[in-house]
N, C-alpha and C positions, 0 to 999 in steps of 0.2 A: 211525455217529455223525451223519452228515449228516441222516438222517431225524429224529433226536432234536432237533437244533438247529433244524431247519426247523419242526417241530411246536411247539417252545417259542416260536419267533418268531411263528408263526401264531396261537397262543392269545393272546399279548400284543397282537397287532394287532387281533384280533377283539374283544377286550374294550373297545376304543376306540369301538365302534359298538353302540348299544343295540338295534339291530334285527338283529344277527347273533349266531348261536349255533353252536358247534361241538360235535358229539357224537362219542363214541368207543365202539366196541363190541369192541375187540380184547382187552379185559381180562375178557370173559365167556367161558363155556365154549362158546357157540354156534359160534364160529369154529373150535374144536378138532375138531369132528365132521364128517368128510368127507361123511357122509350128509346134511348140511344143504345140500349144494350140488347143483344140477342138472347143472352142467358146470364147466369151469375158470373161468368168469367170472360165473356167476349162482347166487345162493343161492335156497333154497326161499321160497315166497311168505310163509311165516310171519314172515320177517325184516321184511317191510313192516309187519306189525302191531306187531312189537317196536319198530321205529323210531317209528311213530306214537304208540304208548303212551309211549315215552320223551319225546317232545315234549309230549304231553298232561300227563304226570306230572312233567315237569321233572327227568328222570333222565338219567344218562350224559352230562351236559354236561362238557366239558373247560374248565377254568379254570386260572388261574395258581396257585390253591390246591391243585388236585388233579393237575396234569399230571405232576409228577415221580413220584408214586405210580402213576399210570396207565401211564407208560412203564416203570417198574420191573416192574409185573405183566406187561405185554405182553412185555418182554424175557425174563422168567422163563418164561412160557408157551412162547415160541419155543424157548428153550434146552432145555426139558424135553419138548418135543413128541415123541411116540413115532412115528417114521417107519417102523418095521419093517412094520406092516401095508401101508403104501403100497409099500414095496420088494417085498414079497411079491406084491402085485397086479401090479406092473410086471414082475416076473420071470415070473409066470404068463402075462401077456399076450405076453411075448417068447418064451415056450416054454422058458425056462430053469428048471433045477431048483434047489432050495435048496442 
């Protein structure tokens, strides 16, 4: 819940400044696909283009009007994420059987 309230606060604070914009991508399917990441902290280069396109096209902006829906979708995606393929990979890496 801490993240939720922090993001709500951040969105309301940023809206006070006409030269600041906050974007969110956790509600799209990109983040759900482990193949989109090169390692634990870096995503594929195509995400750079996606972010630049979002700025150019004025999309994926987080505002006080859409933040609740964004957080709802993000929470739903987290709760429904299928971790079984990752568990299988981890077990195989550790030499454990199913």
